[in-house]
N, C-alpha and C positions, 0 to 999 in steps of 0.2 A: 445481525446483518453482515453478510459477506458480499464483497464486490468482485470476487473472483472464485473460481472453483478450487477445491482442495487438490484435485488432480493437477491443475495448472500450477498451483503453489508448490507442489512436490517436484514438478519438472523444473520450476524456476530455481530451486535451491538444490537440485540434484539428489533428492532423497527418495528411495523406493520402499523403505522399511515401513510396513503398516503400524508397527509399534510406535512410530514417531507421529502418527496422525493427530493425537490429542494436542501435542506440543505445537505442531504446525497449524492446526485449526485455531488455537489460541492466538498465535502470532498473526494469522490471516485475519482474524476478527479485529485485532488491534490495528493492523495496517489499514483495514477497511474503514475503521473509525477515524484514523488520521486523515485519510484521503477525503472522506465524507465531510469532516470538519474543515479541511483546507478549502474545499470547493464552496462551502457555506450555503447560502440561501438558494443557489442555483442547482444544488444537488437534489435529485428527485427522491423523495422518501420511499418510492416504490421500487427503486433499483435493487437488484439482487445479483447473484453470480451469473444469471442468464440474461438479464436485461440491462445491466450497466453498459454504457458505451465502451467500445474497445479501448479508448484512451484512458478511461477511468480504471478499467481492469488492468491495463498495463502499468499505470501509476501505483495501483494497489500491489501488484506483484513486485514492482521496483521497491516499494516501501517494505514489503515483507522481506525481501533480500537484505535490505539494510538492517532490519530488526534481527534477522537470523545471524548475520555476520557480526553485528556490534551490539552486544547484550549489556553494555555498560561496564564491562570489565577490562576494556582495552584503554590504552593510554593515548590513542589518536583522537585528540580533541577536535580536529578539523573535520571529522567524519560527519558530524551533525550539520555543519554548514554546507558541506558538499551534498548531503542528502536533501536538504531543503532546496538547494539550488536545482538539483536534478528533478525534484518533485515539481517545483515551480515551472521549469521548462516543459514538463509533460502536461501540466494542467492549466497553463496560462490562458488558454482559449475557453476554459470552462468557467472562469471566474469573471465577475463584474469588475471593471477597472476601478481602482481607488480614486476617490475624489479628494483633492487637496484643498 
């Protein structure tokens, strides 16, 4: 399941080399899974790269950018917290509010 198009993913990370397509497709699939999981039960199982709402596609590309830049080999521990905060801001209207 992909929630954004490969072409859009390549634009997001500024890559035009078709030799990188498999790597980008893998990260796009992972980013899609992260976004889908984050939204939870309100995510439509029929969404794909053409039917997902724009905000979901934008969040997927945002997450892809994070995965592309931070592959776990950098020392910046605060990047994960910033990524989740950014993802939350983008998708807060797509989630059911938590009940305390």
